[in-house]
C-alpha positions as CSV (number, residue, x, y, z in Angstrom):
1,M,-9.5,-173.9,56.6
2,K,-10.0,-170.4,57.8
3,K,-6.8,-168.4,58.6
4,R,-6.4,-167.4,62.2
5,E,-6.1,-163.6,62.8
6,P,-3.3,-162.6,65.3
7,N,-4.4,-161.2,68.6
8,I,-2.8,-157.8,68.5
9,K,-4.0,-156.7,71.9
10,R,-2.5,-159.8,73.5
11,E,0.8,-159.4,71.8
12,I,1.0,-155.7,72.9
13,T,0.1,-156.6,76.5
14,L,2.7,-159.4,76.5
15,R,5.4,-157.1,75.2
16,V,4.5,-154.4,77.7
17,N,4.6,-156.9,80.6
18,L,8.0,-158.2,79.4
19,L,9.4,-154.6,79.3
20,Y,7.9,-154.0,82.7
21,V,9.6,-157.1,84.1
22,L,12.9,-156.1,82.4
23,F,12.7,-152.5,83.9
24,L,11.8,-153.9,87.2
25,L,14.8,-156.3,87.2
26,L,17.0,-153.4,86.0
27,G,15.8,-151.2,88.8
28,G,16.3,-153.9,91.3
29,C,19.9,-154.4,90.1
30,I,20.5,-150.7,90.3
31,F,19.0,-150.5,93.8
32,G,21.0,-153.5,94.8
33,R,24.2,-152.0,93.4
34,I,23.4,-148.8,95.4
35,L,23.0,-150.8,98.6
36,W,26.2,-152.7,97.8
37,L,28.1,-149.5,97.2
38,Q,26.7,-147.8,100.2
39,Y,26.9,-150.6,102.8
40,G,29.2,-153.2,101.1
41,P,32.8,-153.8,102.2
42,H,34.0,-150.6,100.5
43,G,31.0,-148.4,101.4
44,D,32.7,-146.2,103.9
45,E,35.6,-145.5,101.5
46,L,33.3,-144.7,98.6
47,R,31.1,-142.4,100.7
48,E,34.1,-140.5,101.8
49,D,35.3,-140.2,98.2
50,A,31.9,-138.8,97.2
51,E,32.0,-136.3,100.0
52,N,35.4,-135.2,99.0
53,R,34.2,-134.6,95.4
54,A,31.4,-132.4,96.7
55,F,33.4,-130.8,99.6
56,F,37.0,-129.7,99.5
57,M,39.3,-127.6,101.5
58,E,40.6,-124.4,99.8
59,R,43.7,-122.6,100.9
60,I,43.1,-118.9,101.6
61,D,46.3,-116.8,101.7
62,G,46.3,-113.9,104.2
63,K,46.9,-110.4,102.9
64,R,50.6,-109.6,102.8
65,G,51.7,-106.8,105.1
66,D,52.5,-103.3,103.9
67,I,55.8,-101.6,103.7
68,L,55.4,-98.0,105.0
69,S,57.5,-94.9,105.0
70,A,58.4,-93.2,108.3
71,E,55.3,-91.0,107.9
72,G,53.1,-94.0,107.3
73,E,52.8,-93.6,103.5
74,L,52.3,-96.8,101.5
75,L,55.5,-97.9,99.7
76,S,54.4,-101.4,98.9
77,T,51.0,-103.0,99.4
78,S,48.8,-105.8,98.3
79,I,45.4,-105.4,96.7
80,M,43.0,-108.0,95.4
81,M,43.3,-108.5,91.7
82,Y,41.8,-111.0,89.3
83,Y,42.6,-113.2,86.3
84,L,39.6,-113.2,83.9
85,G,38.6,-116.6,82.6
86,I,35.8,-118.6,81.1
87,D,34.6,-122.1,81.8
88,F,33.5,-123.7,78.6
89,G,32.3,-126.8,80.5
90,V,29.2,-125.4,82.2
91,D,25.9,-126.9,81.0
92,S,24.3,-123.5,80.4
93,L,26.9,-122.5,77.8
94,T,25.2,-124.3,74.9
95,T,26.4,-124.2,71.3
96,A,23.6,-121.9,70.3
97,R,24.3,-119.5,73.2
98,F,28.0,-119.6,72.4
99,R,27.5,-118.8,68.7
100,A,25.2,-116.0,69.6
101,G,27.6,-114.3,72.0
102,V,31.1,-115.1,70.8
103,D,31.4,-112.1,68.5
104,G,30.3,-109.6,71.2
105,L,32.6,-111.2,73.8
106,A,35.6,-111.1,71.4
107,D,35.0,-107.5,70.7
108,S,34.6,-106.6,74.4
109,L,37.9,-108.4,75.3
110,S,39.8,-106.7,72.5
111,R,38.6,-103.3,73.7
112,M,39.5,-104.0,77.3
113,F,42.9,-105.5,76.9
114,G,44.0,-104.2,73.5
115,D,46.6,-106.9,73.0
116,R,44.9,-108.6,70.1
117,S,42.2,-108.0,67.5
118,K,38.5,-109.1,67.7
119,A,39.3,-111.8,65.2
120,G,42.2,-113.0,67.3
121,Y,40.0,-113.3,70.4
122,K,37.2,-115.0,68.5
123,A,39.6,-117.6,67.2
124,M,40.9,-118.2,70.8
125,L,37.4,-118.6,72.1
126,E,36.3,-121.0,69.4
127,A,39.4,-123.1,69.9
128,G,38.6,-123.4,73.6
129,F,34.9,-124.2,73.1
130,N,35.6,-126.8,70.4
131,R,38.1,-128.8,72.5
132,P,36.9,-132.4,73.2
133,R,37.5,-131.8,76.9
134,K,36.0,-128.4,77.7
135,G,37.0,-126.6,80.8
136,Y,38.5,-123.4,82.2
137,R,40.6,-121.1,80.1
138,R,42.3,-117.8,81.2
139,L,41.3,-115.1,78.8
140,N,44.3,-112.8,79.3
141,P,47.5,-113.0,81.3
142,R,47.0,-109.5,82.7
143,L,45.6,-109.0,86.2
144,I,42.5,-106.8,86.3
145,S,41.1,-104.7,89.1
146,Y,37.7,-105.1,90.8
147,A,36.3,-102.2,88.6
148,E,37.4,-104.0,85.5
149,L,35.9,-107.2,86.7
150,Q,32.6,-105.5,87.2
151,R,32.8,-104.2,83.6
152,A,33.6,-107.8,82.4
153,R,30.5,-109.1,84.1
154,T,28.5,-107.1,81.5
155,F,30.2,-108.8,78.5
156,P,28.2,-111.3,76.4
157,L,28.5,-114.9,77.8
158,L,30.0,-113.6,81.0
159,S,26.9,-111.8,82.2
160,L,25.0,-114.8,83.5
161,A,24.7,-115.5,87.2
162,P,27.8,-117.1,88.9
163,G,27.8,-120.8,88.4
164,Y,25.4,-120.7,85.4
165,G,27.5,-118.8,83.0
166,G,31.0,-119.1,81.5
167,L,32.6,-116.4,83.7
168,S,35.3,-117.7,86.0
169,T,38.0,-115.8,87.9
170,E,41.2,-116.4,89.9
171,R,41.7,-114.1,92.8
172,V,45.3,-113.1,93.8
173,Y,46.9,-110.4,95.9
174,S,48.9,-108.2,93.6
175,R,51.9,-106.4,95.0
176,Q,51.7,-102.7,94.2
177,N,54.4,-100.0,94.5
178,P,52.5,-96.6,94.7
179,Y,55.7,-94.7,94.2
180,G,56.6,-96.6,91.1
181,S,60.3,-97.5,90.7
182,M,61.4,-95.1,93.5
183,A,63.5,-97.2,96.0
184,L,62.2,-100.3,94.2
185,R,65.4,-102.3,94.7
186,T,65.5,-101.4,98.4
187,L,61.9,-102.5,98.8
188,G,62.8,-105.6,96.9
189,A,60.8,-108.7,96.0
190,T,60.5,-112.4,96.6
191,E,59.8,-115.2,94.2
192,A,56.3,-115.2,95.5
193,T,55.7,-111.5,94.9
194,Y,57.6,-111.3,91.6
195,D,54.7,-112.6,89.4
196,T,52.2,-110.1,90.7
197,L,54.5,-107.1,91.2
198,S,53.0,-104.1,89.4
199,V,55.1,-101.0,88.4
200,P,53.1,-98.0,87.1
201,S,53.3,-97.8,83.3
202,R,55.0,-94.4,83.3
203,D,58.1,-96.1,84.7
204,T,58.3,-98.7,81.9
205,V,59.4,-98.5,78.3
206,N,59.2,-102.0,77.0
207,R,59.1,-105.6,78.3
208,R,62.9,-105.9,78.6
209,I,62.9,-102.9,80.9
210,Q,60.0,-104.2,82.9
211,R,61.8,-107.5,83.4
212,M,64.9,-105.7,84.5
213,L,62.9,-103.6,87.0
214,T,61.2,-106.6,88.6
215,E,64.1,-109.1,88.1
216,R,63.1,-112.4,89.6
217,G,65.0,-113.1,92.7
218,R,65.2,-112.6,96.5
219,Y,66.3,-109.2,97.6
220,G,65.4,-106.1,99.6
221,L,63.0,-105.7,102.5
222,E,60.3,-107.9,100.8
223,Y,62.6,-110.9,101.1
224,S,64.5,-109.9,104.2
225,F,61.3,-109.5,106.2
226,N,59.3,-112.1,104.3
227,E,58.5,-114.2,107.4
228,H,56.8,-111.2,109.0
229,L,55.2,-109.8,105.8
230,K,53.6,-113.0,104.4
231,G,51.4,-113.8,107.4
232,K,49.7,-117.2,107.7
233,A,47.4,-119.0,105.3
234,G,44.0,-120.3,106.4
235,W,41.7,-123.1,105.1
236,Q,38.1,-122.8,104.1
237,M,35.7,-125.8,103.3
238,M,34.0,-125.3,100.0
239,Q,30.9,-127.1,98.5
240,R,31.0,-127.5,94.7
241,Q,27.8,-126.4,93.2
242,T,28.8,-126.7,89.5
243,A,32.0,-127.5,87.7
244,S,33.2,-123.9,88.1
245,F,31.2,-122.5,91.0
246,S,31.6,-123.4,94.7
247,T,30.4,-121.8,98.0
248,P,32.0,-121.7,101.4
249,V,30.4,-123.7,104.2
250,E,30.9,-123.7,108.0
251,S,33.2,-126.4,109.2
252,P,35.3,-127.1,112.4
253,L,38.1,-127.7,109.9
254,N,38.1,-124.1,108.8
255,V,41.3,-122.2,109.8
256,A,41.2,-118.4,109.8
257,T,44.0,-116.5,108.0
258,T,46.4,-114.2,109.7
259,D,47.4,-111.1,107.7
260,G,51.1,-110.2,107.5
261,R,52.7,-107.6,109.6
262,S,53.5,-104.2,108.2
263,V,57.2,-103.1,108.0
264,V,57.7,-99.4,108.9
265,T,60.8,-98.0,107.3
266,T,62.8,-94.9,108.1
267,L,62.4,-93.5,104.6
268,D,61.2,-89.9,104.1
269,M,59.5,-89.8,100.7
270,D,60.1,-86.0,100.2
271,F,63.9,-86.6,100.6
272,Q,63.6,-89.8,98.6
273,D,62.0,-87.9,95.7
274,V,64.8,-85.2,95.6
275,A,67.5,-87.8,95.9
276,S,66.1,-89.9,93.0
277,S,65.3,-86.9,90.8
278,M,68.6,-85.2,91.2
279,L,70.6,-88.4,90.7
280,T,68.6,-89.1,87.6
281,R,69.3,-85.6,86.2
282,Q,73.0,-85.9,86.8
283,L,73.3,-89.3,85.2
284,L,71.5,-88.1,82.1
285,L,73.2,-84.7,82.0
286,H,76.8,-86.2,82.1
287,G,76.3,-89.6,80.5
288,A,77.2,-91.5,83.6
289,M,76.5,-95.2,84.0
290,R,74.9,-95.5,87.5
291,G,74.8,-93.9,90.9
292,T,73.7,-94.3,94.5
293,V,72.6,-91.8,97.2
294,V,72.1,-92.4,100.9
295,L,70.9,-89.7,103.3
296,M,71.1,-90.6,107.0
297,E,70.1,-89.0,110.2
298,V,73.2,-88.5,112.3
299,E,72.1,-89.4,115.8
300,S,69.8,-92.3,115.1
301,G,71.4,-93.7,111.9
302,D,68.0,-93.7,110.2
303,I,68.3,-93.9,106.4
304,K,65.9,-91.1,105.2
305,A,66.6,-91.7,101.5
306,I,68.3,-94.4,99.4
307,A,68.4,-94.2,95.6
308,N,70.2,-96.7,93.3
309,L,69.9,-95.8,89.7
310,E,71.3,-97.1,86.4
311,R,71.1,-95.5,83.1
312,V,69.7,-97.5,80.2
313,G,69.8,-95.4,77.0
314,D,67.9,-92.3,77.7
315,N,66.1,-93.7,80.8
316,V,67.2,-94.3,84.4
317,Y,65.9,-97.1,86.6
318,E,66.4,-98.8,89.9
319,R,68.1,-102.1,89.2
320,L,70.6,-103.1,91.9
321,N,71.1,-101.9,95.5
322,Y,74.6,-100.5,95.0
323,A,74.6,-98.7,98.4
324,I,74.2,-101.9,100.4
325,A,75.2,-104.8,98.1
326,G,77.9,-103.0,96.1
327,R,81.6,-103.2,96.9
328,Y,84.1,-100.9,95.4
329,E,87.5,-99.2,95.9
330,P,86.5,-95.9,97.6
331,G,89.5,-93.8,96.7
332,S,90.1,-90.5,98.4
333,T,87.0,-90.7,100.7
334,F,88.9,-93.4,102.6
335,K,91.5,-90.8,103.5
336,L,89.4,-89.9,106.5
337,A,90.2,-93.3,108.0
338,S,93.9,-92.9,107.2
339,L,93.8,-89.4,108.8
340,L,92.1,-90.9,111.9
341,A,94.8,-93.6,112.2
342,L,97.6,-91.0,111.8
343,L,96.2,-88.6,114.4
344,D,95.6,-91.4,116.9
345,D,99.2,-92.5,116.3
346,G,100.6,-89.1,117.4
347,M,100.5,-86.8,114.4
348,T,98.7,-83.5,114.5
349,L,97.0,-81.4,111.8
350,D,100.1,-79.2,111.8
351,S,102.5,-82.1,111.3
352,P,104.6,-81.6,108.1
353,V,104.3,-84.1,105.3
354,E,106.6,-84.2,102.3
355,V,104.8,-84.3,99.0
356,G,107.5,-83.2,96.7
357,N,106.4,-82.5,93.1
358,G,103.3,-84.8,93.6
359,V,104.9,-88.0,92.4
360,M,106.0,-90.9,94.6
361,P,108.1,-93.6,92.9
362,L,107.4,-97.2,94.1
363,P,109.5,-100.3,93.7
364,G,108.8,-102.1,90.5
365,G,108.6,-99.0,88.3
366,R,105.2,-97.9,89.5
367,S,104.4,-94.5,91.1
368,I,101.6,-92.7,93.0
369,R,100.6,-89.4,91.6
370,D,98.5,-86.4,92.7
371,D,95.9,-85.0,90.3
372,H,97.4,-81.6,90.6
373,T,100.8,-80.0,91.4
374,P,101.2,-79.4,95.1
375,E,101.2,-75.9,96.5
376,S,104.5,-76.6,98.2
377,P,106.9,-79.6,98.5
378,V,105.9,-79.8,102.2
379,L,102.3,-79.5,103.4
380,T,100.7,-79.8,106.8
381,L,98.7,-82.9,107.4
382,K,95.5,-80.8,107.4
383,R,96.4,-79.3,104.0
384,V,97.2,-82.7,102.7
385,F,93.7,-83.8,103.6
386,E,92.1,-80.6,102.2
387,T,93.9,-80.9,98.8
388,S,93.3,-84.7,98.8
389,S,97.0,-85.5,98.1
390,N,97.6,-89.2,97.3
391,V,101.3,-88.7,97.8
392,G,100.9,-87.0,101.1
393,F,98.9,-89.8,102.7
394,S,101.0,-92.5,101.1
395,R,104.2,-91.0,102.5
396,A,102.7,-90.4,106.0
397,V,101.5,-94.0,106.3
398,E,104.8,-95.3,104.9
399,N,106.8,-93.3,107.4
400,R,104.5,-94.0,110.5
401,F,103.6,-97.6,109.8
402,K,105.3,-99.4,107.0
403,A,108.9,-98.2,107.7
404,A,108.4,-99.1,111.4
405,G,107.1,-102.6,110.5
406,R,103.7,-101.8,111.9
407,E,101.6,-102.5,108.8
408,K,99.4,-105.0,110.8
409,E,98.6,-102.3,113.4
410,F,97.5,-100.0,110.6
411,V,95.2,-102.6,109.1
412,D,93.9,-103.7,112.5
413,Y,93.0,-100.0,113.2
414,L,90.9,-99.9,110.0
415,V,89.2,-103.1,111.0
416,G,88.3,-101.5,114.3
417,L,86.6,-98.7,112.4
418,G,84.1,-101.1,110.9
419,F,85.8,-102.0,107.6
420,G,86.2,-105.7,108.4
421,D,82.5,-106.8,108.6
422,P,79.1,-106.1,107.0
423,M,77.1,-103.3,108.5
424,G,74.4,-105.6,109.6
425,T,71.4,-103.7,108.3
426,G,69.3,-106.8,108.2
427,V,68.9,-106.6,104.4
428,V,69.7,-109.8,102.6
429,G,72.6,-109.5,100.1
430,E,74.7,-106.9,102.1
431,A,78.3,-106.8,100.9
432,A,81.1,-107.7,103.3
433,P,84.2,-105.5,102.9
434,I,87.4,-106.9,101.3
435,L,90.4,-105.7,103.4
436,H,93.6,-107.7,102.9
437,R,95.9,-108.1,105.8
438,P,99.7,-108.6,106.1
439,T,99.5,-112.3,107.0
440,A,101.9,-115.0,105.8
441,E,99.1,-116.6,103.8
442,E,98.1,-113.4,102.0
443,R,101.7,-112.5,101.3
444,R,102.1,-115.9,99.6
445,S,99.0,-115.4,97.5
446,G,100.1,-111.9,96.5
447,D,97.0,-110.3,98.0
448,W,99.3,-108.4,100.3
449,H,102.6,-107.0,98.9
450,G,105.2,-104.4,99.6
451,N,103.1,-101.5,98.3
452,S,99.8,-102.5,99.9
453,A,100.0,-100.1,102.9
454,V,100.7,-97.1,100.7
455,Y,97.9,-97.9,98.3
456,L,95.5,-98.5,101.2
457,A,96.4,-95.1,102.6
458,H,94.6,-93.3,99.8
459,G,91.7,-95.7,99.3
460,Y,93.0,-98.5,97.0
461,G,93.6,-102.2,97.7
462,L,90.3,-102.6,99.5
463,E,86.6,-102.8,98.6
464,V,83.8,-101.4,100.7
465,S,80.2,-100.5,100.2
466,P,79.1,-96.8,100.1
467,L,77.2,-97.5,103.3
468,H,80.5,-98.4,105.1
469,T,82.0,-95.1,104.1
470,L,79.0,-93.1,105.1
471,A,78.9,-94.8,108.6
472,L,82.5,-93.5,109.3
473,Y,81.7,-89.9,108.3
474,N,78.4,-90.1,110.3
475,A,80.4,-91.2,113.3
476,V,82.5,-88.1,113.1
477,A,79.4,-86.0,112.9
478,N,78.0,-87.9,115.9
479,G,80.9,-87.0,118.1
480,G,82.7,-90.3,117.6
481,N,79.6,-92.5,118.3
482,M,79.3,-94.9,115.3
483,V,75.7,-96.2,115.0
484,K,74.4,-98.9,112.7
485,P,72.5,-97.6,109.7
486,R,68.8,-98.4,110.2
487,L,66.3,-98.9,107.5
488,V,63.4,-100.5,109.5
489,S,62.1,-98.9,112.7
490,E,59.3,-101.2,113.7
491,L,56.9,-104.0,112.8
492,R,53.1,-103.6,113.2
493,G,50.5,-106.4,113.2
494,D,47.2,-107.5,114.6
495,D,49.0,-110.4,116.3
496,L,51.2,-108.0,118.2
497,A,50.0,-106.4,121.4
498,Q,52.2,-103.4,120.5
499,P,54.5,-102.6,117.7
500,R,57.9,-104.3,117.8
501,T,60.5,-101.6,117.6
502,F,64.1,-101.8,116.4
503,P,66.1,-99.3,118.4
504,T,69.3,-97.6,117.3
505,E,72.3,-99.9,117.7
506,V,75.7,-98.5,118.6
507,I,78.6,-100.2,116.8
508,N,81.3,-98.2,118.6
509,P,80.6,-95.6,121.2
510,A,83.9,-93.8,120.7
511,I,85.9,-94.4,117.5
512,A,88.4,-91.8,118.8
513,S,89.0,-89.3,121.5
514,P,87.0,-86.1,121.5
515,R,90.1,-84.2,120.6
516,T,90.8,-86.3,117.5
517,I,87.1,-86.1,116.5
518,A,87.3,-82.3,116.7
519,A,90.4,-82.4,114.5
520,L,88.6,-84.6,111.9
521,A,85.6,-82.2,111.9
522,E,87.9,-79.2,111.4
523,S,89.6,-81.0,108.5
524,L,86.3,-81.9,106.8
525,A,85.1,-78.3,107.1
526,G,88.4,-77.2,105.6
527,V,87.8,-79.3,102.5
528,V,84.7,-77.3,101.8
529,D,86.1,-74.0,102.7
530,E,89.6,-74.2,101.2
531,G,89.9,-77.7,99.5
532,T,88.3,-79.8,96.8
533,A,84.7,-79.5,97.9
534,T,84.2,-75.7,97.5
535,V,81.1,-76.5,95.3
536,L,79.3,-77.0,98.6
537,R,80.0,-73.6,100.1
538,N,76.9,-71.4,100.6
539,P,76.0,-68.4,102.8
540,Y,73.3,-70.2,104.7
541,Y,74.8,-73.2,106.4
542,K,78.1,-74.9,106.7
543,V,78.9,-78.4,105.2
544,A,81.8,-80.7,106.2
545,A,82.6,-83.2,103.3
546,K,85.2,-85.0,101.3
547,T,85.5,-85.7,97.6
548,G,86.8,-88.9,96.0
549,T,87.7,-89.8,92.4
550,A,88.7,-93.4,92.3
551,Q,89.7,-95.4,89.2
552,Q,87.9,-98.7,88.9
553,G,89.1,-101.9,87.2
554,H,92.4,-101.3,85.4
555,Y,94.3,-98.2,86.4
556,G,95.6,-97.0,83.0
557,G,93.6,-93.8,82.9
558,G,92.7,-92.3,79.5
559,L,89.6,-92.8,77.4
560,G,87.4,-95.7,78.6
561,Q,88.7,-95.6,82.2
562,E,86.0,-96.1,84.7
563,Y,85.8,-93.8,87.7
564,L,83.8,-93.7,90.9
565,A,83.1,-90.1,91.7
566,T,82.0,-89.5,95.4
567,M,81.0,-86.8,97.7
568,V,80.4,-87.7,101.3
569,G,79.9,-85.6,104.4
570,Y,77.4,-84.0,106.8
571,F,75.5,-80.8,107.5
572,P,75.1,-78.4,109.1
573,A,78.8,-78.7,110.0
574,D,78.4,-76.8,113.3
575,R,75.4,-78.8,114.6
576,P,75.2,-82.0,112.4
577,R,71.8,-83.5,111.7
578,Y,72.2,-85.4,108.5
579,S,75.0,-87.2,106.7
580,C,75.0,-88.1,103.0
581,I,77.0,-89.9,100.4
582,V,76.6,-89.6,96.6
583,S,78.6,-92.1,94.4
584,I,78.4,-92.0,90.6
585,W,80.1,-94.4,88.3
586,T,81.1,-93.1,84.9
587,R,83.5,-93.9,82.0
588,R,85.8,-91.3,80.8
589,G,85.1,-90.4,77.2
590,S,83.5,-87.9,74.8
591,W,80.1,-88.9,76.1
592,S,81.0,-88.0,79.8
593,D,82.3,-84.5,80.3
594,T,83.4,-85.0,84.0
595,Y,84.4,-87.8,86.3
596,Y,85.5,-85.9,89.4
597,G,83.8,-86.2,92.8
598,S,83.4,-82.4,93.1
599,T,81.8,-81.8,89.7
600,L,79.8,-85.1,89.2
601,A,78.7,-86.1,92.7
602,G,78.9,-82.6,94.3
603,P,75.9,-81.0,92.7
604,V,73.6,-83.9,93.8
605,F,74.9,-83.7,97.4
606,K,74.3,-79.9,97.3
607,A,70.7,-80.2,96.0
608,I,69.8,-82.8,98.6
609,A,71.3,-80.7,101.4
610,D,69.6,-77.6,100.2
611,R,66.2,-79.3,100.1
612,V,66.6,-80.8,103.6
613,Y,67.8,-77.4,105.0
614,V,64.9,-75.4,103.7
615,T,62.2,-78.0,104.7
616,R,63.4,-78.4,108.3
617,W,62.6,-75.4,110.3
618,D,64.7,-76.6,113.2
619,L,67.8,-76.4,111.1
620,Q,67.5,-72.7,110.7
621,P,69.8,-70.7,113.1
622,D,67.1,-68.3,114.0
623,A,64.7,-71.1,114.8
624,A,66.9,-73.0,117.2
625,G,65.2,-73.4,120.5
626,V,62.1,-71.6,119.4
627,N,58.7,-73.1,119.9
628,P,57.2,-73.4,116.4
629,R,53.6,-72.9,117.8
630,I,52.1,-69.6,116.8
631,D,49.6,-68.3,119.3
632,T,47.1,-66.8,116.8
633,P,43.5,-67.9,116.2
634,P,43.5,-71.1,114.1
635,R,41.9,-71.4,110.7
636,I,40.2,-74.4,109.2
637,K,38.6,-74.4,105.8
638,G,34.8,-74.7,105.8
639,G,32.9,-77.7,104.3
640,P,30.9,-80.6,105.6
641,E,30.4,-80.2,109.3
642,R,31.5,-83.7,110.2
643,D,34.8,-83.1,108.3
644,V,35.4,-79.8,110.0
645,H,34.7,-81.4,113.3
646,R,37.0,-84.3,112.7
647,V,39.9,-82.1,111.5
648,A,39.4,-79.8,114.5
649,G,39.4,-82.7,116.9
650,E,42.7,-84.1,115.5
651,L,44.3,-80.7,115.9
652,G,43.0,-80.2,119.4
653,I,40.9,-77.2,118.4
654,R,37.4,-76.6,119.9
655,T,34.4,-75.7,117.8
656,A,31.7,-73.2,118.8
657,G,28.4,-72.7,117.1
658,R,25.3,-74.6,116.0
659,A,25.2,-77.1,113.2
660,R,23.8,-80.5,112.5
661,R,26.1,-83.4,111.4
662,R,24.8,-83.2,107.8
663,D,25.1,-79.4,107.5
664,W,27.7,-77.5,105.4
665,V,29.4,-74.9,107.5
666,T,31.7,-71.9,107.2
667,T,34.4,-71.2,109.8
668,S,35.9,-68.1,111.4
669,P,38.4,-67.4,114.2
670,G,37.0,-68.0,117.6
671,T,37.5,-66.1,120.8
672,D,40.9,-67.6,121.6
673,S,43.8,-69.5,120.0
674,T,42.1,-72.9,120.6
675,T,38.6,-72.2,119.2
676,I,37.0,-71.7,115.8
677,A,33.4,-70.6,115.2
678,V,31.2,-72.6,112.8
679,A,28.1,-71.3,111.2
680,R,25.5,-73.3,109.2
681,I,25.2,-72.5,105.5
682,D,21.5,-72.3,104.6
683,N,20.7,-71.4,101.0
684,A,17.4,-72.1,99.3
685,E,17.1,-73.9,95.9
686,G,17.9,-71.5,93.1
687,Q,20.3,-69.4,95.2
688,V,24.1,-69.3,95.1
689,P,25.5,-71.2,98.1
690,Q,28.0,-69.7,100.5
691,V,31.5,-71.0,99.7
692,V,33.8,-68.3,101.1
693,G,36.2,-70.0,103.5
694,M,36.0,-73.4,101.9
695,G,38.7,-75.3,100.1
696,L,38.4,-75.7,96.3
697,K,37.1,-79.2,96.3
698,D,34.3,-78.5,98.7
699,A,33.4,-75.2,97.0
700,L,33.2,-76.9,93.6
701,W,30.9,-79.6,95.0
702,A,28.7,-77.1,96.7
703,I,28.3,-75.1,93.6
704,E,27.9,-77.9,91.0
705,S,25.5,-79.9,93.2
706,R,23.1,-76.9,92.8
707,G,23.2,-77.3,89.0
708,L,25.6,-74.4,88.6
709,H,29.0,-74.1,86.9
710,A,32.1,-72.8,88.6
711,S,35.3,-71.1,87.5
712,F,38.2,-70.2,89.8
713,T,41.5,-68.5,90.0
714,G,44.3,-68.7,92.6
715,R,44.8,-71.4,95.2
716,G,44.2,-71.9,98.9
717,R,40.8,-71.1,100.4
718,V,38.0,-69.3,98.8
719,E,38.3,-65.5,99.6
720,A,35.6,-64.1,97.3
721,Q,32.7,-65.3,95.1
722,H,30.5,-63.8,92.5
723,P,27.5,-63.8,92.5
724,G,27.3,-63.6,96.3
725,A,25.8,-66.1,98.6
726,G,22.0,-66.1,98.6
727,E,21.6,-64.4,95.2
728,S,19.0,-66.0,92.9
729,V,20.4,-67.4,89.6
730,R,19.2,-69.5,86.8
731,P,20.3,-73.2,86.5
732,G,23.5,-73.5,84.6
733,A,24.8,-70.0,85.6
734,T,28.5,-69.6,86.4
735,V,29.8,-68.7,89.8
736,T,33.3,-67.2,89.8
737,I,35.4,-67.9,92.9
738,T,38.8,-66.4,93.9
739,L,41.1,-68.4,96.2
740,K,44.0,-67.1,98.2
């Protein structure tokens, strides 16, 4: 029987048909499943979930408002910064592409950040790429600028188009302080701004110091005005294109952001600079621990400078706001309050006060002592103040108040001077004074005892902030009108029709009668002329001030004793414009050669007063009531015509002459005091341009843009040039310019 050959064609056809039927059935099942998912009982829910995976709402934070000086200079601002990252999960980042570019990327990152070697970055990249669940990884914890981001876009693996390469970024607003650590504690921080706070590297020594400078917490203007500064966040609908790349889309659900308002302070950065630099110098020169300076405008209460510095080794930094949040026994500077109480109680500056040999025994074996032997056993009240006699004030208060059973009246009087409540500056963390009172409860607790009044008379037994002390002296300078110290003058914002202002607030319109205020002013001037503050005497202007040297903590004296050295007063004494307090904490020892208010705090006060005096023309006696305008032809440096025109317009000066907007011009005095003449500079190629009358920057640009080199001497405007304008020179020749 013949063997039957298999029908291969038939078997192949059968198998193909079978596969076709199977695929058809599979496709039908899939199609049916799709219909079930789309229109089944859970279809709506699943469609919504799919849409949420493709579309999502992203929170967009508004730009935080700026903090500005009184002149509009940026003290704290937010700029867009980026965290650089890579998404290992994108499909385009294949193993072959990763292997080809990982060495170059590691080398580029090492060069940019400098925190680890090329091998270290390569190991980090390989670990991230080889993880089972690939995804986003931040490449460095440091924020980078937009310019650095553009540089990073040229790195291997990061240079592909967005969404198709590994590059991924996180955008954040970084808080920047252009003036470094100057007034840093007053500007403050919030927990939200802490992580992105950037202090210029020149102000940092190591990470420990950096953490100290930007100590996490809530303080200063950043926190106190946070609700105004932070603005309102918005929402933007985004469509996910790839795992790491999304694009914004229009949606009725989008909510626009509102940028934060700007806070305008009363600070003058010129004064702030001298306050910080002189306090720094004094702390380092005398080995002191820390110090604070506040400069205030008498009439308005505007704080023009506030420095709070602490010495750490051989460096000085802003750490705590001692001026506002500190609370200390003031010592002799408090004698002004005691003098005011005594004068209002009937004593005069000529009233005799017994000081004996400068020692006043107290019950319990203690005593009050003067730092020096009195000139006489009996001094006038004015001389007691000028020589800062502890015994004199203690005896005067004892005789007028304690012996008469009127201790409560004395304390109540001090409370009425503002020593019972916080100053109310609006800055969070302000210290409230501690002033004990002769109540039954405080007598039982021991907070008030038999010697409390006499200690209080010369500045012990209470704790106040330096700002409280300054406010009292400022009130004397202001004719008895005590105003609240003001650190913020206004708020600005796009959501405000006009800036919201904070006017000067009066705490007490008359702390004493005009006659008493005049007596206080005379006494303060006497301290500088004939008392403990003679370091402030100068031939140009008069100062009224008081010194203070207060023991802190235990009162044993000797090596290791801490002191608070203070100088507080106002100037010019005959027409007060500014008040100032300088307080420096030191520890007596071989490393600190002085601890007195006159020698430690006095030089800082004098340097600040001198700087203010020479930079304010209206403080000069010869300039009082004189119009500072000089009726001579105005002068503006030459340069681009549009810049000259803009400057002239802002100054209210008319321009005369012919020039097009793109021309460079030279300027000369016009026909009157409100006009300048402009002339077009027209030089052919190969000729030296006309730069006489220009500023240095414009002159250098004009010369070098012609392919020439420039050398210069002097400063100001260009007065002469060689070769002269229009002369023919070879490319690369040098043009010498003289400025004056």
